[in-house]
Structure formats: C-alpha cells, structure tokens
N, C-alpha and C positions, 0 to 999 in steps of 0.2 A: 458325091459318093467316094471318088478317088481321094479328095482332100480329107474326108472323114477317116478313111482307112489309113492313110499315111500318118495322120495325127495320132490315131490309136496305136499304130505300129511304133511310133516314136515313144509314146508313153509306156507301151509294153516293154520296150527295151530298157527304159529307165527303171521301171518298176522291178523287172527281173534282176537288173544289176544291183539295185538297193537290197532286195531280198537275198541275193547271193552273197553280197558283202557282209550283211549283218549275220546271216546264218553261218557263214564260214568262220568269222572271227569268234562268234559265240561258242560254236562247237569246239574249236581248237583252243580257246581260252579256258573253257571248263575242263576239258580233258586233253592236254597238249599231246599226249602220246597215244591216244586212242586205246583200244582194248589189247592190242598186240603186246605192248610193253608195260602198260601201267598195272596190269593185274597178273602178270606172268613172270616167273623167275627164269630168266634165260641166260645161257652162257654169253660172255662178253662178245665173242666173235659173231654169234647168231644175232645178237641184239644190234651190233654194228651193221651187219648186212641188211637187216630189216629197216634200220634207220635210213640207210642209203637207198634201198628199194622204194620206200615210201617218202623219201625226201624229208624225213624227220630231223635230219642233221642240218637242215638249212633253215634260215630265218623264216618266220611266219609270213612276212611280206613277200619273200621270194616264192614261197609255196602258193600264196594267194594268186599271184600273177600267172604262175604256171598252170594252176588248176583252172583259172579263168580262160587261159588260152586253150586248154583242153576242151572246155565247154563250148567255146566258139567253134571248135572243130568237131563238135558233137561226140566227144570222147571223154566221158567222165572219169576214166581210169579204172584201176583195179579195186576190188573190195578188200577191206582190211580183215574181214572175218572169213569169208570164203575166198581163200587165196587163189584157188584155181579158177575163179570166175571173175569176169569184169562187171562193173556196175551196169553197163549196157545190157549184158546178158540177164542180169537179175531183173531189170526193168522190163525186158522183153518177155520174160516168163510171167511176171506178176501183173503187168498192166492189162493184158487182155482179160484176165480173170476178174480183176476189179472193175473193168469197163463193163463186162457182161453182167456182173452183179449190180452195178450202178444203173445200167440201161433198164434192166428188169425192174429194179426198185423205182426208178423214175416213171416207168410205164404204169406200175401199180399206183403210184402216188397220183398221177394225172387221172387215171381211170376212176379211182375211188374219190378223189377230191372233186373232180368235175361232177361226177354223178350225185354225190351227196349234197354238194353246193347248189346245184340246180334244183333238186327236189326240195331242199330247205327253203329256197327262195319262192318256189311255186306253192309251197304249203306253209307259208309264213305263220308263226305262232301256233302251229298245230303240234300234236304230240310227236310226229316224225321230226319236225324242225327242232323242237326242244331236245329230243334224244340225240340227233346228229350233232347239235351244238355242244352238248355235254360230252359226247364221245370225242369230238374235235378238241375240246379243252383238255381232256385227259391225254389225248395223243400228243399234244404240245407239251404238257407238263411232265410226262413220264419219259425219261431217257430211253433211247432205243436198246441199250444194253440191259436195262432193267426189264423192258418189255420182252427181250429175247429170253431172259431167264424164265419168265412166266410162260412164254410160248413153248419152250422146251418141255416144261413140266406138263402142260396141258396137251399139246399136240404130238409130243414124242413119247413121253412115258405113260401118259394116261390113255390117250386115244390111239396112239401108235399110227398116226397118219403120215408122218414125215420122218426121215432119218435124223439122228442127232447131229450129224455134221458130215464133212467130207466134200469131195469134189470129183466130178466125172460124169454124173448123171443129171439130166434136167431137173429132176425132183429135188436134188440137193440144193438148188438155188431158190426154191419157192419160199421156204420159211425165212431164211435170212433176208430175202428181198422184201417180204412183207414187213418184217421188223424194221428194216432200213427205211421203208417207205412211209411208215406210220406217222411220224411227226410232220413230214412234208405233205402228206395227204391231208392232214388236219389243217395246216396253213392254207393249202390250196382250196379246201372246202370253204373255209371262212372268207377267203378273198373272192371266190366265185359267188358265194351267197350275197356278199355286199355289192359286188358289181352287178349281179343280176337284179337285185332290188332297185338299184339306181336306174338301170336301163329300162326295166319293165314299166316304170312310171313316166317315161318320156313320150312325146307326142307321136313319133314315128311308129312306136310299137302299138299305140292305140289305133293309128291309121291302118296298120297292117291287119289288126283284128277286124276293123270296120270294113275292110275290103273282102272279108270272108276267108282269109287264109287259114289253113289248118293250124291249131295251136302248136303242134310239133314243129311245123315250118317256122312259125313266128319265133319260137323259143330258140331253136337250134340254128336257124339261118340268120336271123336278124338280131335277137337279143344277145345270144351267146357271143357273137363276134365282138360286140361292143363291151361285153362284160369281162373279157379275159385279159384286157390290157394290164390290170394289176397283177394277174397271175404271170403274164409274160415277164413283167419286171422282176418277179420273184424267181423265175426259172434260172437266171444266171447264177446267183449265189446258191440256189437250191441244188443245181447240178454239181457244183463244186462241193457243197455240203454233203451230198449223197456219197461222193467219192471219198471225202475225208471222214465221213461218218461211218464208213465201212471198216475203219481201222480196228476198232474193238470187236465188231461183229465178226470179222474174218478170223480173229483169234478164238472167239467163242464157238464158232461153227467149224473150225479147223479148215478154213478155206485158204489155199496158198496164194493169195493175191498180194497186191502191192502194199496193202495195209499191214499184213503179217510181216512182210520183209522190213517195213519201216519200223514197226515196234521192236522187232528182233535187232535191227541195226542200232536203235537207240539204247536198248538194254546192253548190247555188246560194244557200244561206243564205236560202231563202224561208221565213221564220219562221212566217207565218200558216198555210201548208200543213202544215209540220212539226208545229205545235202541234195542228192539227185532227186529223191522223192519230193522234197520240199519244192524244188524247182519245177517238177512236173505238175504238182498241185497249183503252183502259182500260175503257170502257163494255162492250165485248164480253167481256172477262175477268170483270168483276164479274157481268154478267148470266148467263154460263155457269156460274159457281160457284153462283149462286142457283138456277138450274134444276136443277143436280146435287143440291143439298140437297133440293129439292122432290121429286125423283124417288126419293129414298130410301124415302119412305113408300109409294110405289106398288110398288116392287120388294120391299120387306121391311116388312110391317105392324108389325113389332116396333120399328122405328125411329121415334122421336118427334122432331118439330121442336123445336129449342131456342127457347123463347120468351123 
C-alpha cells in the first residue's frame, strides 16, 4: 500500500508539473500581456507600474520559475482582473460551491444509474429494459447544456417547479444537479446493467437462490457487489467530469462556482486564475483515479494493487 501511494504521489507531481508548464506557456504565448494591457489604453506610467507589479517586464522564463515557486508555497498570486483579490481568495469562494453542485450531481447520477441499471438487468428485454436503455442512449448523446435549456423551458417556465437560476437556497441546486448528472447517470446505468447480467449468470448467484435467500438479498448483497467494479472504474473520470462539466451549467444557471470564475478568467485573459483552476481540476482528476484504484481492494479482495 505504501509503495503504491508513493508511486502515485511521484506520478502526480510529474503530471501536475507537465500540466502547469504547458498551460503556463500556452496562456502567456497566446496573450503575452493578459487583459490588463492588451485591450486597454493606459498612460505610460500606469502601464509601467502594472508591468512591474505583475512581472510583465521580465522574461517569460523568469516569470515561469517565480510562479512555480509561488505554487510550491501554495500562493498562486494576485488576479489580473480582480486586482483587489488574490487567486486563492477566488478559489476559496468558488470551489465549495462547485463541490456542492458536483457532490449532489454525483449522488443523483449514482442513485438514478444504479436503480435503472439493476431494474434493466432483472427485467431483461422487457418494455422497462428497452425504455431505460433508450433513455440512457439519449442521456449520453445530448450534451448537458442542451438538456439544461429544455429543462429550463419545461420545469421553470412551463411547470414553474424550480427557479431559473441563482444560489443560496437548496432548491437552487436541484435542477442544475439533475442536468449535470444526466449523462453520467446514463453511463452508470449501462455499466450496472452489463455488470449485473454477467454476475447474475454465475454459479454462486444460483447457489444463493438455491439456499432460499430472498431475491432482494441476493441482488443487493451478492450480485450488486460484483457488478459495480466497472462503475467504480468509471467514477474517477466521472467525478472530475462532473466538476469540469459544471463550467457551462454554472453560467446557464447563474451559479457563482469555480466554473463561472474559470470562464470569466478565460474571456478576460486573467491567466493566474485560469492556471489555478486548471491545476485544481488536474489535482482532482488524479486524486479521484487514485481513490478508485484503492477502492478496488475493498470491493473485490481478489484485486491486488500494482506495486
């Protein structure tokens, strides 16, 4: 276990350094001066002061090593758009909101995906199974921002069940979380169905039925545990995908999360904020994949960690 974690930690450091380097040079090569100087007519004295404050008067390589040193000290520096705020303050404000939206979306995805997948497997080739598979196909094919548009028309303007957007009340998160969860719930449903069909045909499941166990016990305690390994493999990228997938949805539903800050930073060429959000998403993706690998051994003792 310790060797596995140390190996993963080493690869995480390498991965984050590569992502940091590529992102840094791409951002500052495309827009060398950011938003402060490239799109504003400023007096020479103010422009010179801003260049000194943000180290724009120094070579790009010098800035690279300085910013990397700041990241090692967990200090991403000041924002170039919100001059009175640091990048850390922006992350501190937006990340909890995005995490709340992501956790609720992932909960909906697991609840809907597991439920429909199990029912489809138990009612194979029935009308319910065909219907759930068709809905899952549509859920995978339709982007969540398109689904959000239809959801707003139906549930906001027509039925008036949910607010159109905003943040502050629990009900504000329900509709965007469902839209965010839809494609992931569809994938989980199909993976669960496939895994359940494979497990239900094995000898130990038939033995459990022969012993007289309740069908609910056989399905949920024995079959389900062996069927969710493919779903667990998918949870790592799914978790990161739910966080990154909320970028557009946060703008649609006016949620002040990390995605909204990221899109605004890209549009305003606020490179420090954009770089910080990219690094946060990279860390989340790598961490989730590591947790998924660790969970294999808990779900299936036959799985051994690769040392």
